[in-house]
Backbone as ProteinMPNN parsed JSONL, in Angstrom:
{"seq_chain_A": "MHASVTWDWSIAHQAFPDLLKAFLQVTLVVTVAASILSAILGLVWAIALRELPVVLSRLLGWLLGVIRMTPLPLQLLIVTYGIVTPRGWLAHLNGPDQLRHRLMIVGIVVFAVHYSTYMAESYRAGIESLPKGQWEAATALSLPTKRTWRAVIVPQALRATLPSLGNWAIAMFKDTPYLLAISLAEMVSEARRIGGENFSYTEAFTIAGLIFLVASYPTAILMRRLEKKLAY", "coords_chain_A": {"N_chain_A": [[143.553, 186.999, 136.791], [143.384, 186.063, 133.542], [143.598, 183.015, 131.205], [144.934, 183.135, 128.092], [143.392, 182.824, 124.91], [144.25, 183.269, 122.517], [146.645, 182.836, 119.783], [149.861, 182.759, 120.133], [152.724, 183.213, 118.462], [155.432, 183.611, 119.453], [155.472, 182.412, 122.095], [154.777, 179.836, 121.128], [157.026, 179.313, 119.795], [159.199, 179.374, 121.765], [158.07, 177.252, 123.144], [158.287, 174.968, 121.753], [161.042, 173.593, 121.423], [161.502, 172.628, 124.188], [159.166, 170.862, 124.303], [159.668, 169.035, 122.479], [162.178, 167.826, 123.227], [161.213, 166.927, 125.755], [159.33, 164.939, 124.609], [161.358, 163.276, 123.107], [163.162, 162.468, 125.122], [161.602, 161.226, 127.158], [158.879, 160.532, 126.629], [159.1, 158.999, 124.298], [161.27, 157.288, 124.844], [159.847, 156.006, 126.817], [157.862, 154.703, 125.512], [158.784, 153.142, 123.515], [160.63, 151.351, 124.892], [158.851, 150.334, 126.68], [156.848, 148.866, 125.099], [158.387, 146.856, 123.731], [159.048, 145.444, 125.835], [156.674, 144.911, 126.861], [155.582, 143.308, 124.879], [157.205, 140.964, 124.978], [156.682, 139.889, 127.574], [153.83, 139.351, 127.356], [153.6, 137.387, 125.486], [155.186, 135.408, 127.029], [153.229, 135.112, 128.897], [150.952, 134.234, 127.498], [151.771, 131.867, 126.75], [152.345, 130.273, 129.159], [149.854, 130.403, 130.258], [148.739, 128.436, 128.843], [150.347, 126.268, 129.058], [150.996, 125.689, 131.883], [149.823, 123.807, 134.987], [146.36, 123.452, 135.428], [145.353, 124.784, 137.905], [147.386, 126.725, 138.654], [147.436, 127.857, 135.895], [144.971, 129.082, 136.018], [145.029, 130.842, 138.127], [147.214, 132.563, 137.419], [145.677, 133.464, 135.11], [143.791, 135.068, 136.498], [145.23, 136.913, 137.767], [146.278, 138.593, 135.877], [143.919, 139.467, 134.647], [143.169, 141.139, 136.859], [145.047, 143.02, 136.907], [144.651, 143.803, 134.156], [142.081, 145.193, 134.467], [142.418, 147.14, 136.181], [142.906, 150.635, 136.721], [145.538, 152.326, 134.776], [146.738, 154.694, 135.936], [146.467, 154.448, 138.757], [147.9, 152.16, 139.275], [150.382, 153.009, 138.801], [150.627, 154.75, 140.73], [150.448, 153.122, 142.84], [152.635, 151.12, 142.829], [154.798, 153.379, 142.617], [154.797, 154.807, 144.884], [153.787, 153.079, 146.923], [155.276, 150.752, 146.857], [157.776, 151.15, 145.659], [158.935, 153.803, 146.828], [158.671, 153.362, 149.656], [160.828, 151.357, 150.057], [163.178, 152.962, 149.613], [164.311, 153.714, 147.284], [164.047, 155.736, 145.768], [165.326, 157.587, 146.789], [168.078, 159.547, 148.395], [169.291, 160.609, 145.76], [171.554, 161.759, 143.25], [170.662, 164.583, 142.142], [168.134, 165.972, 139.866], [168.009, 164.662, 137.386], [168.879, 161.98, 138.059], [166.655, 161.121, 139.635], [164.599, 161.439, 137.531], [165.505, 159.729, 135.665], [165.172, 157.23, 137.213], [162.163, 157.168, 137.934], [161.45, 157.109, 135.205], [162.253, 154.348, 134.839], [160.429, 153.104, 136.366], [158.027, 153.526, 135.345], [158.418, 152.455, 132.937], [158.325, 149.726, 133.531], [155.882, 149.499, 134.754], [153.947, 150.162, 132.785], [154.792, 148.545, 130.838], [154.019, 145.779, 132.069], [151.203, 146.248, 132.469], [150.45, 146.603, 129.764], [151.145, 144.229, 128.704], [149.322, 142.415, 129.647], [147.224, 142.757, 127.973], [148.291, 142.269, 125.496], [148.777, 139.695, 125.809], [146.369, 138.323, 125.418], [145.962, 139.112, 122.762], [147.882, 137.453, 121.774], [146.948, 134.79, 122.705], [144.525, 134.669, 121.269], [145.621, 134.439, 118.926], [147.226, 132.053, 119.082], [145.085, 130.133, 119.581], [143.683, 130.404, 117.113], [145.121, 128.753, 115.328], [145.281, 125.96, 112.944], [144.356, 122.708, 114.411], [145.799, 120.755, 113.468], [148.456, 121.655, 113.194], [149.205, 121.359, 115.853], [148.966, 118.401, 116.038], [150.676, 117.624, 114.047], [153.143, 118.357, 114.952], [153.144, 116.615, 117.487], [153.234, 114.42, 116.163], [155.469, 114.344, 114.757], [157.292, 114.065, 117.344], [158.294, 116.305, 118.207], [159.852, 118.191, 120.59], [158.229, 120.168, 123.479], [159.385, 122.764, 123.642], [160.661, 123.317, 121.184], [158.491, 122.935, 119.53], [156.946, 124.88, 120.335], [158.613, 127.386, 119.514], [159.356, 126.818, 116.763], [157.086, 126.293, 115.421], [154.657, 127.208, 116.42], [154.756, 129.754, 117.679], [155.796, 131.541, 115.493], [153.78, 131.473, 113.547], [151.766, 132.388, 115.108], [152.618, 135.036, 115.715], [152.654, 136.301, 113.238], [149.967, 136.279, 112.922], [149.225, 137.996, 114.96], [150.799, 140.464, 115.127], [149.781, 142.968, 114.047], [147.781, 143.381, 115.777], [149.516, 143.949, 118.037], [150.86, 146.112, 117.376], [149.061, 148.131, 117.524], [148.394, 148.2, 120.204], [150.772, 149.062, 120.997], [150.522, 151.72, 119.909], [148.22, 152.547, 121.606], [149.61, 152.646, 124.137], [151.341, 154.689, 123.64], [149.868, 156.94, 123.651], [148.932, 156.919, 126.107], [150.931, 157.681, 127.632], [150.86, 160.306, 129.073], [149.695, 159.711, 131.667], [151.842, 159.363, 132.984], [152.244, 161.654, 134.61], [151.161, 161.132, 136.938], [153.018, 160.183, 138.395], [154.524, 162.389, 138.742], [156.432, 162.414, 136.702], [157.938, 164.276, 134.373], [156.613, 164.089, 131.361], [155.886, 164.929, 127.915], [153.218, 165.955, 128.004], [152.808, 166.943, 130.466], [154.992, 168.56, 130.651], [154.02, 170.513, 128.514], [151.791, 171.666, 129.922], [153.139, 172.873, 132.182], [154.68, 174.935, 130.621], [152.509, 176.233, 129.527], [151.347, 177.507, 131.875], [153.248, 178.911, 133.04], [153.264, 180.787, 131.167], [150.689, 181.738, 130.943], [148.899, 180.927, 129.065], [147.626, 178.354, 127.474], [147.157, 177.272, 124.827], [149.092, 177.24, 122.799], [151.155, 175.491, 123.619], [149.575, 173.12, 124.25], [148.59, 172.578, 121.891], [150.949, 172.274, 120.121], [152.086, 169.82, 121.35], [149.913, 168.162, 121.024], [150.258, 167.878, 118.055], [152.619, 166.526, 117.906], [152.313, 164.269, 118.903], [150.245, 163.403, 117.089], [152.085, 163.559, 114.662], [153.76, 161.548, 115.189], [152.252, 159.256, 115.944], [150.403, 158.639, 113.857], [151.772, 157.779, 111.14], [152.69, 155.361, 112.151], [150.49, 154.015, 112.814], [149.204, 153.856, 109.979], [151.131, 152.33, 108.969], [150.875, 150.032, 110.302], [148.207, 149.091, 109.362], [148.757, 148.797, 106.847], [150.615, 146.602, 106.888], [148.886, 144.695, 108.164], [147.199, 144.404, 106.087], [148.89, 142.984, 104.268], [149.731, 140.727, 105.871], [147.53, 139.4, 105.81], [147.238, 138.082, 103.344]], "CA_chain_A": [[144.292, 187.057, 135.381], [142.484, 185.098, 132.683], [144.508, 182.502, 130.389], [144.834, 183.784, 126.616], [142.869, 181.963, 124.008], [144.716, 183.503, 121.0], [147.724, 182.03, 119.485], [151.046, 183.709, 120.287], [153.868, 182.618, 117.929], [156.634, 183.835, 120.404], [155.355, 181.275, 122.984], [154.933, 178.614, 120.343], [158.534, 179.114, 119.408], [159.882, 179.033, 122.93], [157.848, 175.91, 123.752], [158.582, 173.747, 120.806], [162.207, 172.915, 121.752], [161.29, 171.797, 125.363], [158.384, 169.783, 124.184], [160.319, 168.041, 121.811], [163.004, 167.256, 124.002], [160.478, 165.998, 126.668], [158.992, 163.896, 123.955], [162.282, 162.417, 122.806], [163.855, 161.894, 126.306], [160.824, 160.606, 127.984], [157.563, 159.936, 126.064], [159.431, 158.068, 123.113], [161.923, 156.208, 125.342], [159.11, 154.931, 127.879], [156.981, 153.909, 124.872], [159.546, 152.04, 122.933], [161.138, 150.225, 125.75], [157.64, 149.298, 127.306], [156.403, 148.237, 123.91], [159.468, 145.795, 123.616], [159.153, 144.51, 127.215], [155.218, 144.12, 127.15], [155.471, 142.245, 123.987], [158.002, 139.789, 125.296], [156.02, 139.41, 128.823], [152.494, 139.074, 126.777], [154.026, 136.001, 124.909], [155.436, 134.564, 128.107], [152.119, 134.834, 129.901], [150.232, 133.398, 126.764], [152.278, 130.503, 126.563], [152.097, 129.984, 130.37], [148.519, 130.326, 130.452], [148.476, 127.168, 127.982], [151.31, 125.004, 129.332], [150.74, 125.549, 133.159], [148.885, 123.11, 135.457], [145.337, 124.171, 135.471], [145.234, 125.614, 139.005], [148.207, 127.723, 138.353], [147.13, 128.801, 134.877], [143.792, 130.083, 136.378], [145.453, 132.017, 139.0], [148.004, 133.642, 136.44], [144.797, 134.337, 134.425], [142.854, 136.033, 137.46], [146.17, 138.088, 138.421], [146.466, 139.271, 134.661], [142.718, 140.237, 134.698], [143.163, 142.309, 137.9], [146.097, 144.11, 136.309], [144.044, 144.743, 133.05], [141.022, 145.909, 134.663], [142.803, 148.02, 137.198], [143.518, 151.817, 135.909], [146.746, 152.625, 134.808], [147.38, 155.618, 136.848], [146.368, 153.997, 139.88], [149.091, 151.016, 139.373], [151.545, 153.831, 138.968], [150.789, 155.404, 142.113], [150.915, 152.042, 143.951], [154.078, 151.037, 142.618], [155.812, 154.356, 142.898], [154.545, 155.272, 146.478], [153.365, 151.951, 147.76], [156.432, 149.618, 146.574], [159.43, 151.569, 145.464], [159.365, 154.759, 147.841], [159.16, 152.804, 150.805], [162.224, 150.831, 149.917], [164.136, 154.007, 149.577], [165.148, 153.392, 145.798], [164.038, 157.119, 145.102], [165.92, 158.615, 147.769], [169.416, 159.792, 148.305], [169.578, 160.601, 144.408], [172.315, 162.833, 143.002], [170.188, 165.606, 141.132], [166.891, 165.697, 139.485], [168.368, 163.665, 136.311], [168.705, 160.555, 138.395], [165.215, 160.961, 139.938], [163.812, 161.326, 136.457], [165.934, 158.098, 135.133], [164.672, 155.863, 138.096], [160.975, 157.253, 137.8], [161.349, 156.405, 133.874], [162.135, 152.989, 134.959], [159.284, 152.568, 137.099], [156.882, 153.927, 134.251], [158.398, 151.395, 131.683], [157.848, 148.328, 134.066], [154.563, 149.454, 134.925], [153.355, 150.401, 131.517], [155.166, 147.05, 130.218], [153.358, 144.762, 132.781], [150.062, 146.649, 132.184], [149.828, 146.417, 128.504], [151.372, 142.711, 128.449], [148.023, 141.623, 129.6], [146.275, 143.07, 126.714], [149.07, 141.371, 124.271], [148.676, 138.212, 125.84], [145.051, 138.115, 125.198], [146.074, 138.861, 121.318], [148.674, 136.078, 121.637], [146.074, 133.715, 122.978], [143.663, 134.446, 120.21], [146.419, 133.986, 117.324], [147.663, 130.805, 119.165], [143.898, 129.513, 119.457], [143.486, 130.321, 115.847], [146.025, 128.051, 114.707], [144.586, 124.76, 112.893], [144.678, 121.695, 115.301], [146.626, 119.789, 112.538], [149.781, 122.215, 113.599], [149.818, 120.808, 117.083], [149.055, 117.157, 115.782], [151.739, 117.4, 113.222], [154.396, 118.521, 115.932], [153.21, 115.519, 118.004], [153.399, 113.113, 115.27], [157.14, 114.2, 114.761], [157.727, 113.781, 118.481], [158.948, 117.411, 118.554], [159.937, 118.723, 122.222], [157.504, 121.246, 123.695], [160.102, 124.166, 123.555], [160.678, 123.351, 119.817], [156.993, 123.135, 119.054], [156.518, 126.618, 120.481], [159.733, 128.014, 118.977], [159.564, 126.617, 115.45], [155.739, 125.865, 114.913], [153.448, 127.777, 116.883], [154.92, 131.321, 117.907], [156.08, 132.18, 114.256], [152.286, 131.51, 112.969], [150.736, 133.058, 116.074], [152.939, 136.232, 115.724], [152.149, 136.662, 112.11], [148.504, 136.748, 113.274], [148.935, 139.031, 116.115], [151.606, 141.498, 114.917], [148.936, 144.348, 113.782], [147.182, 143.951, 117.211], [150.34, 144.294, 119.112], [151.367, 147.425, 117.087], [147.977, 148.881, 117.919], [148.739, 148.393, 121.688], [152.151, 150.088, 121.147], [149.879, 153.015, 119.862], [147.504, 153.125, 122.778], [150.331, 152.815, 124.993], [151.971, 155.874, 123.393], [148.889, 157.814, 123.832], [148.68, 156.591, 127.528], [151.952, 158.243, 128.441], [150.567, 161.391, 129.875], [149.451, 159.073, 132.913], [153.153, 159.392, 133.847], [152.077, 162.668, 135.388], [150.601, 160.656, 138.45], [154.057, 159.908, 139.591], [155.654, 163.442, 138.66], [157.413, 162.201, 135.742], [157.447, 165.331, 133.089], [156.731, 163.817, 129.889], [155.569, 165.87, 126.924], [151.857, 166.93, 127.788], [153.104, 167.862, 131.727], [155.663, 169.942, 130.04], [153.156, 171.48, 128.006], [151.024, 172.116, 131.059], [154.148, 173.883, 132.794], [154.916, 176.079, 129.84], [151.251, 177.167, 129.615], [151.125, 177.898, 133.186], [154.272, 180.155, 133.027], [153.002, 181.751, 129.819], [149.145, 181.985, 131.324], [148.364, 180.606, 127.683], [147.994, 176.693, 127.047], [146.943, 176.944, 123.602], [150.109, 176.967, 121.763], [151.894, 174.257, 124.109], [148.942, 172.057, 124.089], [148.648, 172.386, 120.448], [152.012, 171.53, 119.576], [152.16, 168.503, 122.046], [149.037, 167.39, 120.192], [150.74, 167.77, 116.708], [153.694, 165.892, 117.916], [151.518, 163.12, 119.389], [149.893, 162.861, 115.616], [153.05, 163.187, 113.626], [154.348, 160.302, 115.686], [151.484, 157.917, 115.768], [149.644, 158.309, 112.492], [152.224, 157.035, 110.427], [152.866, 154.124, 112.655], [149.008, 153.474, 112.379], [149.023, 153.732, 108.528], [152.266, 151.157, 108.83], [149.981, 148.749, 110.972], [147.02, 148.896, 108.659], [149.403, 147.992, 105.599], [151.066, 145.385, 107.641], [147.81, 143.754, 108.524], [146.606, 144.058, 104.871], [149.886, 142.166, 103.673], [149.64, 139.469, 106.277], [146.174, 138.696, 105.354], [147.381, 137.342, 102.06]], "C_chain_A": [[143.895, 185.866, 134.398], [143.591, 184.553, 131.769], [144.173, 183.008, 128.937], [144.258, 182.452, 126.037], [143.43, 182.294, 122.705], [146.129, 182.804, 121.038], [148.979, 182.948, 119.447], [152.306, 183.154, 119.632], [155.208, 182.558, 118.762], [156.674, 182.643, 121.602], [155.254, 179.953, 122.346], [156.388, 178.251, 119.872], [159.35, 179.014, 120.378], [159.434, 177.475, 123.383], [158.225, 174.643, 122.887], [159.733, 172.849, 121.356], [161.938, 172.081, 123.066], [160.29, 170.795, 125.256], [158.773, 168.677, 123.42], [161.329, 167.234, 122.51], [162.497, 166.482, 125.201], [159.934, 164.696, 125.824], [160.143, 162.737, 123.584], [163.018, 161.827, 124.057], [163.077, 160.941, 127.258], [159.595, 159.864, 127.369], [158.197, 158.696, 125.102], [160.106, 157.013, 123.74], [160.951, 155.137, 126.106], [158.198, 153.973, 126.641], [157.715, 152.614, 124.137], [160.073, 151.006, 123.792], [159.855, 149.464, 126.364], [156.969, 148.395, 126.406], [157.269, 147.034, 123.809], [159.349, 144.654, 124.867], [157.548, 143.959, 127.25], [154.989, 142.915, 125.904], [156.378, 140.811, 124.47], [157.105, 139.103, 126.543], [154.693, 138.826, 128.431], [152.965, 137.72, 126.385], [154.477, 135.05, 126.069], [153.893, 134.238, 128.771], [151.104, 133.959, 129.119], [150.439, 131.92, 126.722], [151.975, 129.753, 127.964], [150.759, 129.601, 130.749], [148.034, 128.797, 129.764], [149.149, 125.9, 128.558], [151.192, 124.751, 130.96], [150.006, 124.637, 133.806], [147.716, 123.929, 135.591], [145.253, 125.003, 136.827], [146.219, 126.959, 138.785], [148.213, 128.685, 137.321], [145.989, 129.404, 135.171], [144.199, 131.287, 137.326], [146.327, 132.896, 138.268], [146.792, 134.142, 135.749], [144.074, 135.258, 135.344], [143.935, 137.178, 137.517], [146.265, 138.882, 136.912], [144.996, 139.859, 134.455], [142.694, 141.404, 135.425], [143.792, 143.297, 137.209], [145.362, 144.617, 134.976], [142.861, 145.407, 133.306], [141.255, 147.049, 135.776], [143.29, 149.265, 136.29], [144.917, 152.16, 136.049], [147.407, 153.513, 135.836], [147.508, 155.045, 138.356], [147.587, 152.753, 140.206], [150.253, 151.699, 139.437], [151.722, 154.092, 139.917], [151.151, 154.283, 143.334], [152.301, 151.693, 143.861], [155.345, 151.815, 143.126], [155.818, 154.573, 144.512], [154.176, 154.188, 147.515], [154.652, 150.896, 147.913], [157.648, 150.417, 146.687], [159.78, 152.758, 146.436], [159.715, 154.152, 149.078], [160.544, 152.05, 151.144], [163.305, 151.677, 149.63], [164.884, 154.108, 148.002], [164.826, 154.977, 145.09], [164.719, 157.993, 146.035], [167.485, 158.669, 147.728], [170.11, 159.618, 146.704], [170.701, 161.835, 144.244], [171.815, 163.686, 141.691], [168.983, 165.044, 140.678], [166.755, 164.773, 138.191], [167.982, 162.284, 136.694], [167.4, 159.925, 138.867], [164.486, 160.693, 138.613], [164.156, 159.91, 135.905], [165.229, 157.155, 135.855], [163.011, 155.899, 137.768], [160.607, 156.697, 136.243], [161.227, 155.088, 134.073], [161.099, 152.08, 135.573], [158.11, 152.496, 136.142], [157.151, 152.844, 133.242], [158.097, 150.177, 132.468], [156.464, 148.371, 134.452], [153.479, 149.585, 133.799], [153.507, 148.97, 130.796], [154.195, 146.021, 130.945], [151.904, 145.014, 132.289], [149.541, 146.039, 131.036], [150.215, 144.825, 127.921], [150.216, 141.916, 128.583], [147.157, 141.726, 128.665], [146.988, 142.15, 125.509], [149.005, 139.985, 124.66], [147.47, 137.725, 125.402], [145.238, 137.866, 123.383], [147.014, 137.637, 121.037], [148.031, 134.91, 121.716], [145.272, 133.61, 121.79], [144.411, 134.127, 118.923], [146.703, 132.662, 117.959], [146.347, 129.697, 118.92], [143.473, 129.405, 117.928], [144.203, 129.464, 114.878], [145.191, 126.677, 114.255], [145.164, 123.594, 113.951], [145.582, 120.898, 114.655], [147.993, 120.386, 112.888], [150.139, 121.459, 114.881], [150.032, 119.067, 116.764], [150.176, 116.892, 115.075], [153.177, 117.521, 114.208], [154.284, 117.285, 116.823], [153.449, 114.462, 117.367], [154.862, 112.89, 115.17], [157.933, 114.006, 115.962], [158.565, 115.18, 118.748], [158.903, 117.701, 119.978], [159.077, 119.958, 122.426], [158.134, 122.519, 123.333], [160.175, 124.311, 122.128], [159.432, 123.724, 119.219], [156.84, 124.582, 119.021], [157.38, 127.522, 119.547], [159.604, 127.854, 117.543], [158.221, 126.676, 114.709], [154.947, 127.028, 115.242], [153.669, 129.551, 116.747], [155.179, 131.898, 116.498], [154.84, 132.29, 113.656], [151.521, 132.597, 113.789], [151.303, 134.708, 116.086], [152.684, 136.842, 114.578], [150.625, 137.2, 112.328], [148.237, 137.67, 114.141], [149.75, 140.422, 115.939], [150.815, 142.947, 114.717], [148.343, 144.674, 115.015], [148.29, 144.323, 118.198], [150.961, 145.755, 118.643], [150.12, 148.343, 117.53], [147.869, 149.039, 119.472], [149.668, 149.286, 121.852], [151.31, 151.501, 121.093], [149.395, 153.505, 120.785], [148.366, 153.418, 123.935], [150.925, 154.217, 125.059], [151.13, 156.965, 123.912], [148.418, 157.876, 125.425], [149.988, 157.467, 128.33], [151.741, 159.579, 129.238], [150.095, 160.941, 131.383], [150.787, 159.129, 133.984], [153.211, 160.64, 134.783], [151.84, 162.3, 136.887], [151.786, 160.253, 139.035], [155.231, 160.913, 139.45], [156.61, 163.386, 137.764], [156.866, 163.428, 134.443], [157.672, 164.948, 131.997], [156.396, 164.901, 129.216], [154.175, 166.848, 127.425], [152.128, 167.678, 129.395], [153.972, 169.002, 131.282], [154.832, 170.877, 129.474], [152.157, 172.099, 129.057], [152.015, 173.087, 131.874], [154.341, 175.044, 131.871], [153.512, 176.805, 129.549], [150.845, 177.86, 130.898], [152.196, 179.091, 133.462], [153.854, 181.161, 131.849], [151.493, 182.376, 129.978], [148.387, 181.941, 129.686], [148.773, 179.024, 127.381], [147.705, 176.526, 125.681], [148.05, 176.427, 122.832], [150.6, 175.551, 122.406], [151.271, 173.081, 123.979], [148.755, 171.412, 122.634], [149.663, 171.652, 119.752], [152.212, 170.225, 120.106], [151.188, 167.661, 121.174], [149.671, 166.95, 118.737], [151.687, 166.705, 116.515], [153.412, 164.295, 117.929], [150.957, 162.429, 117.734], [150.827, 162.525, 114.505], [153.795, 161.754, 113.916], [153.772, 159.209, 115.625], [150.985, 157.861, 114.316], [150.445, 157.679, 111.505], [152.742, 155.623, 110.815], [151.502, 153.209, 112.431], [148.722, 153.159, 110.963], [150.124, 152.422, 108.293], [151.524, 149.861, 109.183], [149.125, 148.203, 110.144], [147.649, 148.083, 107.21], [149.833, 146.66, 106.039], [149.97, 144.116, 107.879], [147.302, 143.354, 107.162], [147.61, 142.667, 104.008], [149.772, 140.954, 104.424], [148.565, 138.735, 106.067], [146.3, 137.768, 104.167], [148.358, 136.178, 102.12]], "O_chain_A": [[144.218, 184.717, 134.698], [144.499, 185.325, 131.461], [142.993, 183.283, 128.719], [144.499, 181.321, 126.46], [143.088, 181.593, 121.753], [146.652, 182.321, 122.042], [148.99, 183.887, 118.651], [153.02, 182.541, 120.426], [155.951, 181.577, 118.734], [157.709, 182.075, 121.953], [155.625, 178.966, 122.981], [156.796, 177.116, 119.631], [160.434, 178.529, 120.053], [160.219, 176.656, 123.859], [158.418, 173.516, 123.341], [159.567, 171.676, 121.69], [162.153, 170.869, 123.018], [160.389, 169.829, 126.012], [158.342, 167.539, 123.603], [161.323, 166.01, 122.381], [163.141, 165.541, 125.664], [160.073, 163.561, 126.28], [159.925, 161.534, 123.724], [163.465, 160.684, 123.963], [163.609, 160.092, 127.974], [159.379, 158.68, 127.627], [157.766, 157.548, 125.211], [159.794, 155.863, 123.431], [161.076, 153.913, 126.11], [157.916, 152.787, 126.809], [157.345, 151.44, 124.169], [159.977, 149.826, 123.452], [159.81, 148.243, 126.521], [156.546, 147.302, 126.783], [156.591, 146.007, 123.814], [159.508, 143.434, 124.835], [157.241, 142.818, 127.595], [154.351, 141.871, 126.038], [155.974, 139.686, 124.174], [156.846, 137.9, 126.501], [154.323, 137.84, 129.067], [152.604, 136.835, 127.16], [154.093, 133.882, 126.005], [153.567, 133.092, 129.082], [150.448, 133.099, 129.708], [149.599, 131.021, 126.675], [151.386, 128.673, 127.916], [150.522, 128.623, 131.458], [147.066, 128.164, 130.188], [148.66, 124.77, 128.55], [151.297, 123.581, 131.327], [149.076, 124.42, 133.03], [147.906, 125.115, 135.862], [145.017, 126.186, 136.582], [145.749, 128.096, 138.763], [148.653, 129.833, 137.392], [145.844, 130.455, 134.546], [143.76, 132.434, 137.258], [146.181, 134.094, 138.509], [146.744, 135.372, 135.727], [143.738, 136.33, 134.841], [143.56, 138.335, 137.324], [146.336, 140.1, 137.083], [145.043, 140.994, 133.981], [142.34, 142.492, 134.97], [143.223, 144.345, 136.904], [145.465, 145.813, 134.704], [142.487, 146.223, 132.464], [140.332, 147.758, 136.176], [143.958, 149.059, 135.277], [145.477, 152.287, 137.138], [148.407, 153.192, 136.479], [148.53, 155.187, 139.027], [148.039, 152.561, 141.335], [151.198, 151.192, 140.041], [152.832, 153.868, 140.399], [151.827, 154.438, 144.351], [153.085, 151.961, 144.772], [156.367, 151.425, 143.691], [156.831, 154.485, 145.206], [154.246, 154.362, 148.732], [154.927, 150.334, 148.973], [158.418, 150.37, 147.646], [160.926, 152.744, 146.885], [160.825, 154.308, 149.587], [161.18, 152.121, 152.195], [164.395, 151.155, 149.391], [165.992, 154.613, 147.822], [165.328, 155.307, 144.016], [164.57, 159.21, 145.921], [168.098, 157.849, 147.044], [171.042, 158.876, 146.395], [170.704, 162.771, 145.044], [172.297, 163.601, 140.562], [168.673, 163.882, 140.939], [165.698, 164.212, 137.902], [167.179, 161.551, 136.117], [167.026, 158.766, 138.689], [163.751, 159.707, 138.585], [163.293, 159.054, 135.71], [164.657, 156.252, 135.244], [162.487, 154.855, 137.382], [159.635, 155.965, 136.058], [160.246, 154.511, 133.606], [160.902, 150.873, 135.435], [157.327, 151.546, 136.136], [156.185, 152.314, 132.694], [157.399, 149.431, 131.782], [155.839, 147.311, 134.489], [152.327, 149.17, 133.917], [152.567, 148.363, 130.283], [153.516, 145.375, 130.147], [151.346, 144.08, 131.714], [148.598, 145.248, 131.0], [149.697, 144.326, 126.922], [149.999, 140.926, 127.883], [146.318, 140.845, 128.481], [146.337, 141.449, 124.735], [149.185, 139.118, 123.805], [147.501, 136.58, 124.952], [144.849, 136.869, 122.774], [146.812, 136.915, 120.06], [148.353, 133.981, 120.976], [145.261, 132.519, 121.22], [143.844, 133.601, 117.965], [146.315, 131.814, 117.155], [146.47, 128.663, 118.263], [142.946, 128.364, 117.536], [143.887, 129.471, 113.688], [144.427, 126.226, 115.108], [146.354, 123.609, 114.268], [146.275, 120.23, 115.422], [148.862, 119.515, 112.891], [151.259, 120.962, 115.0], [151.043, 118.481, 117.151], [150.786, 115.879, 115.418], [154.125, 116.747, 114.078], [155.38, 116.758, 117.011], [153.897, 113.489, 117.974], [155.462, 111.832, 115.362], [159.139, 113.793, 115.835], [159.514, 115.105, 119.529], [157.859, 117.436, 120.574], [159.169, 120.826, 121.559], [157.459, 123.353, 122.731], [159.781, 125.391, 121.686], [159.314, 124.707, 118.488], [156.662, 125.315, 118.048], [156.812, 128.365, 118.853], [159.762, 128.923, 116.953], [158.175, 127.05, 113.537], [154.587, 127.798, 114.351], [153.055, 130.354, 116.045], [154.618, 132.987, 116.376], [154.704, 133.385, 113.11], [150.82, 133.483, 113.299], [150.513, 135.587, 116.431], [152.439, 138.042, 114.698], [150.206, 138.302, 111.974], [147.125, 138.197, 114.182], [149.379, 141.415, 116.565], [151.273, 143.963, 115.239], [148.275, 145.828, 115.438], [147.976, 145.004, 119.174], [151.503, 146.478, 119.48], [150.455, 149.456, 117.935], [147.26, 150.004, 119.933], [149.574, 150.208, 122.662], [151.367, 152.306, 122.022], [149.712, 154.64, 121.142], [148.031, 154.309, 124.716], [151.047, 154.862, 126.1], [151.642, 157.866, 124.577], [147.666, 158.742, 125.872], [149.909, 157.814, 129.509], [152.586, 159.845, 130.093], [150.124, 161.799, 132.265], [150.828, 159.007, 135.208], [154.088, 160.714, 135.643], [152.218, 162.976, 137.844], [151.718, 159.935, 140.222], [156.403, 160.711, 139.769], [157.59, 164.126, 137.842], [155.805, 163.448, 133.82], [158.722, 165.249, 131.43], [156.557, 165.968, 129.808], [154.074, 168.068, 127.29], [151.728, 168.828, 129.576], [153.718, 170.186, 131.505], [154.87, 172.038, 129.883], [151.78, 173.24, 128.791], [151.526, 174.168, 132.203], [154.162, 176.163, 132.351], [153.533, 178.019, 129.344], [150.009, 178.763, 130.873], [151.876, 180.105, 134.083], [154.262, 182.322, 131.829], [151.116, 183.329, 129.295], [147.545, 182.734, 129.263], [149.897, 178.59, 127.128], [148.07, 175.428, 125.264], [148.004, 175.333, 122.27], [150.444, 174.53, 121.737], [151.891, 172.059, 123.685], [148.759, 170.229, 122.295], [149.474, 170.696, 118.999], [152.546, 169.385, 119.27], [151.56, 166.608, 120.657], [149.579, 165.788, 118.341], [151.784, 166.041, 115.483], [153.966, 163.392, 117.302], [151.201, 161.295, 117.323], [150.665, 161.647, 113.658], [154.291, 161.025, 113.057], [154.378, 158.178, 115.333], [151.281, 156.86, 113.664], [149.789, 156.872, 110.846], [153.157, 154.828, 109.972], [151.449, 152.054, 112.009], [147.996, 152.191, 110.735], [149.865, 151.586, 107.427], [151.552, 148.835, 108.503], [149.096, 146.978, 110.028], [147.171, 147.088, 106.666], [149.362, 145.655, 105.507], [150.202, 142.91, 107.789], [146.985, 142.182, 106.957], [147.162, 141.715, 103.37], [149.699, 139.951, 103.713], [148.598, 137.506, 106.122], [145.555, 136.799, 104.021], [148.561, 135.49, 101.12]]}, "name": "protein", "num_of_chains": 1, "seq": "MHASVTWDWSIAHQAFPDLLKAFLQVTLVVTVAASILSAILGLVWAIALRELPVVLSRLLGWLLGVIRMTPLPLQLLIVTYGIVTPRGWLAHLNGPDQLRHRLMIVGIVVFAVHYSTYMAESYRAGIESLPKGQWEAATALSLPTKRTWRAVIVPQALRATLPSLGNWAIAMFKDTPYLLAISLAEMVSEARRIGGENFSYTEAFTIAGLIFLVASYPTAILMRRLEKKLAY"}
């Protein structure tokens, strides 16, 4: 039997609620939670790379580079089936909902750590772009290191890197279909299921693409406006 390439409104009407539910319950939750966590971790990495002793800083830089250059689906597979599963964290669950919640936690952590390596580079660029006079002024005022970072460096670096962080969050949002690697039914895998059941993938994948567009395009516009505003 051949898959249909025509548009069927009945299939579209049937698919939309399930796709929207998958988007709200999985895709959006993973993106928002992982974005917040990766922004925090990225700042931690950026500060650590500057403040740690040279040996530890180089070791951390090497580790972040390995994570950054390794494919995200591979990281999901390694963490899920090489670390989490052998420890029994995904066993003895009370139904599919609990399994989905735990897989979401795995997905959030992996996405956050992976994208924190990119955000760390954005933070680092923002920190290094600050005039040396900022550091010299903090030293002249005998400010403690923690206060220098909290009151002087981070606020200015954050202003310079915020648009970049938003772009990484959008990229993360578009990478959520990789969650299929760990059998987590996000929106795109749900579209694939619906298409297989109806022998027609056009409707489900088109609606999924439109949901991605509706969710990401306004955010991209907001990031551009924010970038222009912060430039002045």
